[in-house]
C-alpha positions in Angstrom: -11.8 -19.0 -22.1 -8.1 -19.1 -23.0 -7.1 -16.9 -25.9 -7.3 -18.2 -29.4 -3.8 -17.3 -31.0 -3.9 -18.5 -34.6 -0.7 -19.3 -36.3 0.6 -16.4 -38.4 0.4 -19.1 -41.6 -3.1 -20.5 -40.6 -6.5 -19.2 -41.8 -5.5 -18.0 -45.0 -9.0 -18.4 -46.6 -10.5 -15.8 -44.1 -8.0 -13.0 -44.7 -8.8 -10.4 -47.4 -6.0 -10.7 -50.1 -5.0 -7.4 -50.1 -3.0 -7.3 -47.1 -2.5 -10.7 -46.2 -0.1 -11.3 -49.0 2.2 -8.7 -47.2 2.1 -10.2 -44.0 3.4 -13.1 -45.1 7.1 -13.6 -46.3 7.8 -14.1 -49.8 8.9 -17.5 -51.3 12.3 -16.9 -52.5 13.3 -14.7 -49.5 15.2 -15.2 -46.2 12.8 -14.7 -43.2 13.5 -13.0 -40.0 11.2 -14.3 -37.3 9.9 -11.7 -34.8 8.1 -12.5 -31.6 6.0 -9.4 -31.0 4.7 -9.1 -27.3 1.7 -6.6 -26.8 -0.6 -6.7 -24.0 -4.0 -8.1 -24.8 -5.3 -8.6 -21.3 -4.1 -8.0 -17.7 -3.0 -11.3 -16.2 -2.9 -9.4 -13.0 -6.7 -9.1 -12.5 -8.5 -12.2 -11.4 -12.0 -11.0 -10.7 -14.5 -8.7 -12.6 -14.1 -6.0 -9.4 -10.3 -5.8 -10.1 -10.8 -5.6 -14.1 -9.9 -2.3 -15.5 -11.0 -3.4 -19.0 -13.5 -5.8 -20.0 -14.2 -9.0 -18.2 -15.0 -11.8 -20.8 -14.9 -15.8 -20.4 -12.9 -15.4 -17.2 -10.2 -12.9 -18.4 -9.6 -9.4 -18.3 -9.0 -7.8 -21.5 -7.6 -4.4 -22.2 -9.7 -1.9 -23.6 -9.6 -1.3 -27.4 -7.0 1.6 -27.2 -4.3 -1.2 -27.1 -5.3 -2.4 -30.7 -3.9 0.3 -32.0 -0.7 -1.0 -31.1 -1.4 -4.1 -32.4 -2.6 -2.5 -35.9 0.7 -0.1 -36.0 2.8 -3.3 -35.5 1.6 -5.4 -38.0 1.2 -2.4 -40.6 5.0 -1.8 -40.2 5.4 -5.6 -41.0 3.4 -5.1 -44.2 5.2 -1.6 -45.2 8.6 -3.6 -44.8 7.7 -6.6 -46.8 6.2 -4.7 -49.7 9.4 -2.0 -49.5 6.7 0.7 -49.3 8.7 3.8 -49.7 5.9 5.9 -49.6 5.4 4.7 -46.1 9.0 5.6 -45.0 12.1 6.7 -47.3 14.1 4.0 -45.8 12.3 1.3 -47.5 13.4 2.6 -51.1 17.1 1.6 -50.1 16.3 -2.0 -49.5 16.4 -3.2 -53.2 19.5 -5.6 -52.7 18.1 -7.0 -49.4 16.1 -10.3 -49.6 14.9 -10.1 -45.7 10.8 -10.8 -45.1 9.5 -10.4 -41.9 7.5 -13.0 -40.2 5.9 -12.8 -36.8 4.2 -14.3 -33.8 1.7 -12.0 -32.0 1.7 -12.5 -28.3 0.0 -11.7 -25.4 2.5 -10.1 -22.7 -0.6 -10.0 -20.0 1.3 -7.2 -18.2 3.2 -9.7 -16.2 6.6 -11.6 -16.4 5.2 -15.2 -16.1 2.4 -14.5 -19.2 5.3 -12.9 -20.9 7.7 -16.0 -20.6 5.1 -18.4 -21.3 4.1 -16.9 -24.5 7.6 -16.4 -25.7 8.2 -20.0 -25.0 11.4 -21.7 -26.5 13.1 -18.9 -28.2 16.0 -21.2 -29.5 13.5 -22.6 -32.1 13.4 -20.1 -34.7 12.9 -16.6 -32.9 15.4 -14.1 -34.4 14.4 -10.9 -32.7 11.9 -10.0 -29.8 9.8 -6.7 -30.0 8.4 -5.5 -26.8 7.1 -5.9 -24.0 5.6 -2.4 -22.9 6.3 -2.5 -19.4 10.1 -2.0 -17.8 9.1 -4.8 -15.1 8.4 -7.4 -17.5 11.4 -6.2 -19.9 14.0 -6.6 -17.1 13.1 -10.4 -17.0 12.8 -10.8 -20.8 15.9 -9.1 -21.7 17.8 -11.0 -19.3 16.6 -14.2 -21.3 17.3 -12.8 -24.9 20.7 -11.5 -23.7 21.7 -14.9 -22.6 20.8 -16.4 -25.9 22.3 -13.5 -28.0 18.5 -12.5 -29.4 17.9 -8.7 -30.2 15.0 -7.2 -28.1 13.5 -4.0 -29.0 11.1 -2.5 -26.7 8.6 0.3 -27.7 7.5 1.5 -24.1 10.0 0.1 -21.7 11.6 3.4 -20.2 13.4 2.3 -16.9 16.9 3.4 -17.0 17.6 -0.1 -15.3 17.7 -1.6 -18.7 20.7 0.6 -19.6 23.0 -2.2 -17.6 24.7 -3.8 -20.6 26.2 -6.3 -18.4 22.7 -7.8 -17.3 20.7 -6.9 -20.5 23.3 -7.3 -23.2 21.0 -7.2 -26.5 18.2 -4.8 -25.2 17.3 -1.9 -27.4 14.2 0.6 -27.4 12.8 3.4 -29.8 11.3 5.2 -26.7 13.6 7.5 -25.1 14.2 6.5 -21.3 13.0 8.5 -18.3 16.1 10.4 -18.1 14.9 13.1 -20.4 11.4 13.5 -18.9 12.9 13.5 -15.2 15.3 16.2 -16.0 12.7 18.3 -17.8 10.2 18.1 -14.9 12.7 19.3 -12.4 13.5 22.5 -14.7 9.8 23.1 -15.2 9.4 23.1 -11.3 12.5 25.3 -10.5 12.6 27.8 -13.6 9.0 28.0 -14.6 7.0 27.9 -11.4 9.8 29.0 -9.0 9.1 26.4 -6.3 11.6 25.0 -3.9 10.1 21.9 -2.3 8.9 18.9 -4.8 7.8 15.4 -4.1 7.4 12.1 -6.2 4.7 9.3 -5.5 6.1 6.4 -7.4 5.0 2.5 -7.7 7.8 0.4 -6.6 8.6 -1.6 -9.8 11.8 -1.0 -12.1 9.9 1.9 -13.9 9.0 3.7 -10.8 12.1 3.1 -8.9 14.2 4.2 -11.8 12.1 7.4 -12.8 12.1 8.3 -9.1 16.1 8.2 -8.9 16.6 10.1 -12.1 14.2 12.8 -10.8 15.9 12.9 -7.4 19.2 13.5 -8.9 17.9 16.0 -11.3 16.2 18.2 -8.9 18.6 17.8 -6.3 21.2 19.3 -8.7 18.9 22.3 -9.1 19.0 22.9 -5.5 15.5 21.7 -4.9 14.3 20.1 -1.9 13.1 16.5 -2.6 10.8 14.2 -0.9 9.3 10.8 -2.4 7.3 7.8 -1.2 6.4 4.6 -2.9 3.8 2.2 -3.0 3.1 -1.3 -4.0 1.0 -2.7 -6.8 0.4 -5.9 -5.3 -3.4 -6.1 -4.9 -3.3 -7.1 -1.0 -0.9 -4.3 -0.1 -1.8 -1.5 -2.6 -4.5 0.2 -0.6 -2.8 0.6 2.5 1.0 1.4 1.0 -0.8 4.2 -1.3 -2.8 5.5 1.9 0.7 5.5 3.9 3.0 7.0 1.3 0.2 9.9 0.4 -0.3 10.5 4.1 3.7 10.9 4.5 3.9 13.2 1.5 1.1 15.4 2.7 3.5 16.7 5.5 6.3 17.3 3.2 4.8 21.0 2.3 5.5 20.2 -1.5 3.1 22.0 -3.9 4.2 20.0 -6.8 3.8 16.2 -7.0 4.9 13.9 -10.1 3.0 10.9 -10.0 4.4 7.7 -11.2 1.8 5.0 -11.3 -0.6 2.9 -13.4 -4.5 3.3 -14.0 -5.2 0.5 -11.7 -4.0 2.8 -8.9 -5.4 6.0 -10.0 -8.3 6.6 -8.2 -7.1 5.2 -5.0 -4.1 7.8 -5.1 -6.5 10.7 -5.9 -9.0 10.1 -3.1 -6.6 9.5 -0.5 -4.8 12.8 -1.6 -8.0 14.6 -1.2 -8.5 13.3 2.2 -5.2 14.1 3.3 -4.8 17.5 1.8 -2.0 16.6 -0.7 -4.1 17.6 -3.5 -5.9 21.1 -3.0 -6.4 24.1 -4.8 -2.8 25.9 -5.2 -1.0 22.6 -5.9 0.2 21.2 -9.1 0.3 17.6 -10.0 2.4 16.1 -13.1 1.7 12.6 -14.5 4.1 10.5 -16.4 3.3 8.5 -19.7 2.3 5.6 -17.7 -1.3 6.9 -17.6 -3.3 8.7 -20.5 -6.1 11.2 -20.4 -8.8 8.7 -20.9 -7.8 6.9 -17.9 -9.4 9.8 -15.9 -13.0 9.3 -17.1 -13.3 6.5 -15.0 -12.8 8.4 -12.0 -15.3 9.8 -9.4 -16.7 13.1 -10.0 -14.8 14.7 -7.2 -11.4 13.1 -8.4 -12.1 14.5 -12.0 -12.8 18.0 -10.7 -9.7 17.8 -8.7 -7.4 16.9 -11.6 -8.9 19.4 -14.3 -5.8 21.4 -15.0 -3.2 18.8 -13.9 -0.1 18.3 -16.2 1.6 15.1 -18.0 5.2 15.4 -19.2 6.6 12.7 -21.6 8.7 11.9 -24.5 6.3 11.8 -27.5 6.2 9.6 -30.4 4.4 11.2 -33.5 4.3 14.7 -33.8 2.1 17.1 -36.1 4.1 18.3 -39.3 6.3 15.1 -39.3 5.8 14.0 -42.9 5.8 10.3 -42.0 3.5 10.7 -39.3 1.1 13.0 -41.3 0.9 10.6 -44.3 -0.2 7.3 -42.0 -2.7 9.4 -40.1 -4.1 11.1 -42.7 -4.0 8.7 -45.8 -3.4 5.3 -44.4 -5.1 4.7 -41.1 -8.6 5.0 -42.1 -7.9 2.5 -45.1 -6.8 -0.3 -42.7 -9.3 -3.1 -42.4 -10.3 -5.2 -39.1 -10.1 -8.3 -41.1 -6.4 -8.0 -41.7 -5.6 -8.1 -38.0 -8.4 -10.1 -36.4 -6.9 -13.6 -37.3 -4.1 -12.9 -35.0 -5.9 -11.7 -32.4 -8.0 -13.9 -29.6 -11.5 -14.7 -30.2 -12.5 -12.6 -27.3 -10.3 -9.5 -28.1 -11.5 -8.9 -31.9 -11.1 -5.3 -33.6 -14.6 -4.0 -34.2 -15.7 -3.3 -37.7 -15.8 0.6 -37.3 -12.5 0.8 -35.2 -10.3 2.6 -38.0 -12.9 5.1 -38.8 -13.8 5.6 -34.9 -10.2 6.1 -33.5 -8.9 9.5 -34.8 -5.1 9.2 -34.9 -4.6 12.7 -34.4 -5.9 12.4 -30.8 -5.2 9.0 -29.8 -2.4 9.0 -27.3 -1.7 5.3 -27.3 -1.4 5.2 -31.3 1.0 8.5 -31.4 3.3 7.2 -28.8 3.4 3.3 -28.2 1.7 2.7 -31.6 4.7 4.8 -33.1 7.1 3.6 -31.2 6.0 -0.1 -32.1 6.2 0.8 -35.6 9.5 2.0 -35.4 10.6 -1.0 -33.5 9.6 -3.4 -36.2 11.1 -1.2 -39.0 14.2 -1.3 -36.7 14.3 -5.1 -36.9 13.9 -5.2 -40.5 16.5 -2.6 -41.4 19.0 -4.0 -39.0 18.8 -7.5 -40.6 19.2 -6.3 -44.0 22.5 -4.6 -42.5 23.9 -7.5 -41.1 22.9 -10.1 -44.0 21.7 -8.3 -47.0 21.3 -11.7 -48.8 21.2 -15.3 -48.1 20.7 -16.9 -44.5 21.3 -15.3 -41.1 24.7 -16.0 -39.9 25.1 -18.0 -36.7 26.4 -14.5 -34.6 23.1 -12.4 -36.0 22.3 -11.4 -32.7 26.0 -10.1 -31.8 26.1 -8.6 -35.4 22.9 -7.0 -35.0 23.9 -5.4 -31.8 27.0 -4.1 -33.3 25.5 -2.5 -36.1 22.9 -0.4 -34.4 25.0 2.9 -34.1 25.0 2.9 -37.8 21.4 2.8 -38.3 19.4 6.1 -38.7 16.1 6.4 -40.4 12.7 8.8 -40.1 10.2 6.9 -38.7 6.6 7.5 -37.4 8.1 8.8 -34.2 10.6 11.0 -35.9 14.4 10.6 -36.5 15.5 6.9 -35.0 19.2 6.5 -33.7 20.7 4.4 -31.1 23.5 5.1 -28.5 26.0 2.7 -27.5 23.5 1.2 -24.6 20.8 0.7 -27.2 18.9 3.8 -26.0 17.2 6.3 -28.6 19.8 8.9 -28.7 17.2 11.8 -28.9 14.1 12.7 -27.1 11.0 15.0 -27.8 9.7 16.0 -24.4 6.4 17.8 -24.4 4.2 19.2 -21.6 0.6 18.7 -21.8 -2.4 20.1 -19.9 -5.1 17.4 -19.1 -8.6 18.8 -19.3 -11.9 17.7 -18.2 -15.1 19.8 -18.5 -18.1 18.4 -17.1 -19.5 15.4 -19.2 -16.7 16.0 -21.8 -14.2 13.4 -21.7 -10.7 14.4 -20.7 -8.2 15.6 -23.2 -4.6 16.4 -23.4 -3.5 20.0 -24.8 0.0 20.5 -25.7 1.3 23.8 -23.9 5.1 23.6 -24.0 8.1 21.7 -25.4 11.5 21.2 -23.9 14.1 22.4 -26.3 18.0 22.4 -25.9 17.3 22.9 -22.0 14.6 25.4 -22.1 10.8 25.5 -22.2 9.2 27.0 -25.3 5.6 27.8 -24.7 2.8 28.1 -26.8 1.8 31.6 -27.2 5.4 32.6 -26.6 5.2 32.4 -22.6 3.8 30.5 -19.6 1.3 33.4 -19.0 0.0 33.5 -22.4 0.1 29.7 -23.4 -3.3 29.0 -21.7 -2.3 26.5 -19.1 -4.3 26.1 -15.9 -3.5 24.1 -12.7 -5.4 21.5 -10.6 -9.2 22.2 -9.8 -9.0 24.7 -12.6 -6.9 27.3 -11.1 -5.8 30.2 -13.4 -2.4 30.7 -11.1 0.5 28.6 -10.6 1.2 27.2 -6.8 3.0 29.7 -4.7 5.1 28.4 -1.7 4.9 30.5 1.6 7.9 33.1 1.3 10.7 32.7 4.0 10.9 35.8 6.5 12.8 38.9 4.9 15.5 40.6 7.0 13.1 43.1 8.0 10.7 40.7 9.2 11.4 39.0 12.5 10.0 35.5 12.8 7.4 35.0 15.9 9.5 32.4 17.3 12.3 34.7 17.8 10.2 37.4 19.3 9.2 34.9 21.8 12.6 34.1 22.7 13.8 37.8 23.0 10.8 38.5 25.1 11.6 35.5 27.7 15.1 36.7 27.9 13.9 40.2 28.7 12.0 38.7 31.6 14.7 36.7 32.9 17.0 39.9 33.0 14.3 42.1 34.5 13.8 39.5 37.2 17.5 39.5 38.0 17.6 43.3 38.0 14.8 43.3 40.7 16.4 40.8 43.0 19.5 42.8 42.3 18.0 45.9 43.3 16.2 44.4 46.3 19.5 42.7 47.8 21.6 45.8 47.2 20.0 48.1 49.6 20.5 46.0 52.7 23.4 43.8 51.6 26.0 46.1 50.4 27.6 47.1 53.7 27.4 43.5 55.3 28.6 41.9 52.0 31.6 44.3 51.9 32.4 43.4 55.2 31.9 39.7 54.8 33.8 39.7 51.3 36.9 41.3 52.9 37.1 39.0 55.4 36.9 36.1 53.1 39.1 37.8 50.3 36.6 37.6 47.8 34.2 40.3 46.0 30.8 41.5 47.4 29.4 40.6 43.9 30.3 37.2 44.0 28.3 36.9 47.1 25.8 39.0 45.6 25.5 36.4 42.7 25.2 33.6 45.1 22.3 35.4 46.9 20.7 35.5 43.4 21.5 32.1 42.5 19.6 30.9 45.7 16.4 32.4 44.4 13.6 30.0 43.9 13.4 30.7 40.1 17.1 30.4 39.7 17.1 27.4 41.7 14.6 25.6 39.7 16.3 26.2 36.6 19.7 25.0 38.0 18.0 22.1 39.6 17.0 21.0 35.8 20.3 21.9 34.6 21.8 19.5 36.8 19.4 16.8 36.2 20.6 17.1 32.5 24.4 17.4 33.6 23.9 14.1 35.4 22.1 12.2 32.8 24.9 13.1 30.4 27.6 12.2 33.1 26.2 8.6 33.2 26.2 8.2 29.4 29.7 7.5 29.0 29.5 6.0 25.8 27.1 8.6 24.2 28.9 9.7 20.9 29.9 13.4 20.6 29.9 14.2 24.4 32.7 15.9 25.9 35.1 13.7 28.4 34.0 13.6 31.7 36.0 15.1 34.2 37.4 13.5 37.1 36.3 14.3 40.7 39.9 15.7 41.5 39.7 18.1 38.6 36.1 19.2 39.6 37.2 19.8 43.2 40.4 21.8 42.0 38.3 24.0 40.0 35.9 24.8 42.8 38.6 25.5 45.1 40.1 27.8 42.7 36.7 29.8 42.4 36.6 30.3 46.0 40.4 31.2 46.5 41.2 28.3 48.5 43.8 25.7 48.3 42.5 22.1 47.7 43.9 20.5 50.7 40.9 18.6 51.8 40.1 15.5 49.5 37.4 16.1 46.7 33.7 16.0 48.0 30.7 13.9 46.4 30.3 15.9 43.0 26.9 14.7 42.6 25.9 17.0 45.7 26.0 20.9 46.0 29.6 22.0 45.9 31.3 21.6 49.0 33.0 24.9 49.0 29.8 26.9 48.0 28.0 25.4 51.1 31.1 26.6 53.5 31.1 29.9 51.9 27.3 30.7 52.4 27.3 29.2 55.7 29.9 31.8 56.5 27.8 34.4 55.5 24.8 33.4 57.3 26.9 33.2 60.8 27.5 37.1 60.2 23.6 37.5 61.0 22.8 39.5 57.7 
């Protein structure tokens, strides 16, 4: 069944009065209209078999963890409209602002098509767009909003592709870009684990490609050897492309791998890696923020055992100890009521009655990150609207003035200090490293082990060794690469080469000693008659031995092949027959009175010289 999306102004009698009045704009106010894109369903899944959430009435609905983002976003609308300074101190500075937020809550579906259809005609009353989550969707919606001079603020799109102001002139985000996490993971591999070869497996979309490129630049700058392979998210290509990418990376020799993918591909990635040896004891896998620990609970037992001890690096939103987040998580979350939000949600995706008591805000990764970032995105829209037009209607150039005012905004939100740079990116990032742990029947959890601060890793317990971090398969020791040979250690291949050369020298000495005993007197006489050295004739005798001739024949074959490849790059120019003939004559102390012979055959001079030796009946 198609989702029921009630109007923000409909079904008034069904809503509790406590929060309802705050969701609706005041009568004597100027409204700022928000279009809030949050993923309710997975529009890419067309059947029960491919649905990673709940298949209801012909649609694949997301798990209830995404409902925390809905709750956080609409709570931000409530707090702004009520000027609730106890929620955020910034609301206490808006006494002279008459702006109130109205909204449309829309299902992005995780796809471009679903998001564009949900937005509809943006020219008819939409002032600011909040969301969507995926970078691959934002690259399209941000191009549309930019062309219409409508600000767009994303809470979960991290691709650096969106930094292009020419393509996305009104795009902003409250979540940091992938650049911060990319440089942090390279520093972790190089300075904490001491590795030299690393790899990245990435989904081929704007998120994956931009993250991979940022990681590549950061790792190469640190002198790391870098390998990467991409795979497709298209259902018809996904399985083969993942297997091919994993197999290719298994030959790279990398002990550390960064996985940039989504939950729908996680199981196939791990199974393929176990089969090819890319994931074994003694390796370390790192995941980006595109997956969360609860996604591992759906994997096979073998996959869970392998991922126990893997790592996750991400720019986090809410942090323990932050006063705004502490107040929200400890005091306000449990007091929220499903009835305040369900009228805005589809009938097949309603918030259950015990949701706000069952979900622990202190451990919910979705609420602490996209939820906190979404809250701050809504607050940003309200605060900048008050800066642009504190009183009265919004100006015709509202979008341009909104964009130009972004750098003057600074407030403490649920995700910490919120400030923007000239590109609309968040100007600071709080990058943390988590250990993903799953023990038996216990669900996977994320345990904080380190934080990246001022280009340095700060570990819990004071050091990596005392932080309690473990690695894949529950290994206590970090991955170790095979050490290169030291100066005192000779590689096996070099020993083989030396032995082969020694054998050749011994063979030539034996041949020389065998020849000298009966050849020296005659050779001296023949050499004197031909005006050459006896050692020259001895060298020719050795050259006619079977082993040497076999090697020489192969060398001539290579030379002939090269001589025919006249257009092959980097080859030396081919000598003319006359030049070859003159060189041969000089070597034999003869004048080049005759024309040059066929250079493809045995040199003419050598034939004549050896024939003369044989005539002496040695």
